[in-house]
N, C-alpha and C positions, 0 to 999 in steps of 0.2 A: 494606561490600561493595566489593570491588575493581573496578577498571575492567573487567577481563575478565569478572567475575561479572555486572556490569551489562549488558555487551554480550551475554552468553549469555541473560540474563533478557529483554532487549529482543527478541532473536531468537526466543525461545520465545513471547513474547506476540504478536509479529508473525505468527508461524505460526498461532497460535490464531485471531487476527483474520481471517487469510486463509481459514481453514477454516469460517467461520460467517457467516451472514447475520442472526443474531439475537444481539444483545449488550445486556444491561442493566447499568447502573452504579448501585449503591446504597450507602448508608451503613448498615452493620450494627453500628457501634460502640455500645458500651453494652449490648449483649445479654449476658446472663450465659452461663456455659459450657453450661448445660443447654439454654437456648433456642437458642444457636448450634449445638449438636449436633443439636437437632431440626430446625433450618433446613437444615443440611447433609444430614440424612437425608431430608427431604422433597424436596430438590433431586435427590438421588441416585435416589430412587424415580421421579421424573418425568423422569429422563434429562437433568438440567440440571447443568452443571458450575459450581460456586461456588468462587471463588478471591479471596482478599484480595490486593490489588496495591498497589504503590507508584505514586502518581500520576505522578511524573516519568517512570518507566519506561513506564507505559501511554501517556502523551502521546507519547513518542518512538516507541513501537510503532505508534501511530495515524498518526504522521507518516510512518513508513517503509512503511505499508500502501498498497496500491493503491486502497483504498476511501476515500471521502470521508466523514469523520465530522462534518463541519460544525462546529457549536459544542459538540459533546459534550466535547471536551477542556477547554473552559472550566468545566465542572461539576466537574472533578477537584480539589476542595479538601477538606481534612480526610481522614477515612478513606474509602477506596473499596474496594468489592468488585465483581467482575464475575460476571454470570450468563451462561453461554453455553448456548444451547438450540437445538433443532430445531423447536420449536413456538413460534410468535410470541407467544402469550399465556401460555405456561407460567410464565415467571418472574413475570409480573404477578399471576397467580392465587395463586402461593405467597406473594408479598409481601403481597397483600391479605389472605390467610388469616392470616398472622402478625400483621398489624396489628390483628386483632380483640383480641389480648391485650397489644399493646405499640405504641408509636409508631414502632417500627423494624421492618423495614428502611425506610429513607427513599429513595424513588426519585429519583435525580439525573437520569437520562436513559436513552434507549435508542436503539439503531440496529437497525432492522428492515427488511430488504430495501431498502436504500439510502434509507430514510426516517429522519429524526432526530426524536426526541421529547425535549423538555427539560422537566423539572419534575415534581414529585410530583403536581401537580394533574391530570396525564394518566393516572394509574394506572387509574382506572375505564374510560377509553377503551381502554387497552391490554388490560385484562381482557376486553373485549368484542370484540377483534379475532378474526376467524375464521381458523382454520388453513387451509392450502392444501387439505387433504383435505376439510374442511367446505365450502369454497367449491365444490370439484369435485363433491361430493355434491349440493349445492343445484342446481348447473347440470344435472347428470344428472337430478335429480328434475323440474326444470322442462322439460327436453327430453322426458322420458318421459310427462309428464302429457297432452299433446295426443295422443300416440300411443295411450295407454291409452284415452282417450275415443273415438277413432276405432275401435279394436278392439272396445270395448264396444258401440258403435253398430252395427257390422257384425254382431256376434254377436246382438244384439237383433233386427236386421233379418232375419237368417237364421232365427232361431227363429220369428219371426212369419210368415215365408214357409212354414216347415214346418207350422205350425198351420193355415194357410190351405189347404194342399194336402190336409190330412186331411179 
């Protein structure tokens, strides 16, 4: 790879990093062609971009980025692939699903909304993260619950008044 090609690749990676708040880094080496193809297909269906990257280029892109990736660059040893997603727990769910049949992908770390997660031991925690829409839905449900009870009480009260008038 020439210096110019490296510079272009770093620029592309930096732009990808700037455009996302959810980045997972994993090791998918050792997966056979069929399993890798199935992983790519699952990612595509879930709206997740999967890309094999050179560690040195990704480190330089992280350094050039406006975001603070903390210790995530320190995990970039051996083979690395990045998962770029819109849903925080999407890549974790796919990784966990694939781990039912294999010991890979192996989670190195993740950057999710300015939070850094390092280590494969956090995979279950990342699977259980709620998406923004799920959190908003829960909040709306909590806010609606008292209002529904008040309306139900008012309706019951009005019905009982109507029966008393008869």
